[in-house]
C-alpha positions as CSV (number, residue, x, y, z in Angstrom):
1,M,47.6,114.8,167.8
2,I,47.1,115.9,164.2
3,D,42.9,115.9,164.8
4,R,43.1,118.1,167.5
5,L,45.6,120.4,165.9
6,I,42.9,120.5,162.8
7,E,40.0,120.9,165.6
8,T,41.9,123.8,167.0
9,F,42.9,125.7,163.9
10,A,40.6,128.4,163.3
11,P,41.5,131.4,160.8
12,D,38.1,133.0,161.6
13,R,39.2,133.3,165.0
14,G,42.9,134.3,164.5
15,H,44.1,131.0,165.1
16,L,46.7,130.6,162.1
17,I,49.4,128.4,163.5
18,A,48.4,125.7,165.8
19,V,51.1,124.2,167.8
20,P,51.5,120.9,170.1
21,V,52.4,121.8,174.0
22,S,53.6,119.5,176.5
23,E,54.7,120.2,180.1
24,G,55.2,123.6,178.8
25,R,57.1,123.0,175.7
26,R,56.6,123.0,172.1
27,G,56.9,120.3,169.6
28,N,55.8,119.1,166.0
29,P,53.9,119.0,164.3
30,V,52.8,122.5,163.3
31,L,49.7,123.3,161.8
32,W,50.2,126.9,159.4
33,S,47.9,128.8,157.6
34,R,48.8,129.3,154.1
35,R,49.2,133.0,154.8
36,F,52.9,132.0,156.1
37,F,53.9,130.0,153.3
38,K,56.1,132.8,152.1
39,E,58.2,133.0,154.9
40,L,58.2,129.2,155.9
41,M,59.4,128.7,152.1
42,T,62.9,131.1,153.2
43,L,64.3,128.6,155.5
44,D,67.0,126.7,154.9
45,G,68.5,123.5,156.4
46,D,67.1,122.3,159.9
47,V,66.9,125.6,161.2
48,G,62.9,124.9,162.0
49,A,60.8,127.9,162.3
50,R,60.7,128.8,166.0
51,H,61.6,132.6,165.4
52,L,58.4,132.5,162.8
53,I,55.9,131.5,165.6
54,A,57.6,133.9,168.3
55,K,57.1,136.3,165.1
56,H,53.1,135.9,164.9
57,T,52.8,134.7,168.8
58,E,49.1,136.7,168.1
59,A,48.1,134.1,165.5
60,V,49.5,131.0,167.7
61,A,47.0,128.4,169.2
62,E,48.3,126.3,171.6
63,V,47.1,122.2,172.0
64,P,47.9,120.8,175.2
65,V,49.0,116.9,174.5
66,D,50.3,114.6,176.7
67,G,53.3,112.6,176.7
68,D,56.8,113.2,174.8
69,S,55.1,112.6,170.9
70,A,55.2,115.9,170.0
71,F,58.9,116.0,170.5
72,L,59.9,113.1,168.2
73,D,62.3,113.7,165.8
74,I,61.4,111.5,162.6
75,D,63.1,112.5,159.6
76,T,64.8,109.2,158.7
77,P,63.5,105.7,158.0
78,Q,65.9,104.5,160.4
79,A,64.2,107.4,163.1
80,L,61.1,106.4,162.1
81,E,62.0,102.3,162.9
82,A,63.4,103.6,166.2
83,A,60.5,105.3,167.3
84,R,58.2,101.9,166.5
85,S,60.3,100.1,168.1
86,S,59.9,101.8,171.3
């Protein structure tokens, strides 16, 4: 999935945000152009950046993916272990 996000990310074509999508739902990880780093740095806590994606829809390139891998929430060692076990 990471390779497909990188392939889709194309600043010269206006694709500054690459987002995996499965069954009409956007997931993670999201590849961002450095142009958005300042805005991303204003996020606090576990808010996420959905509102920034919505704000910059003209820059979004959706990357179709299969399965649920784009929806895994792995932010602790325990979550990583659980994902490996499933």
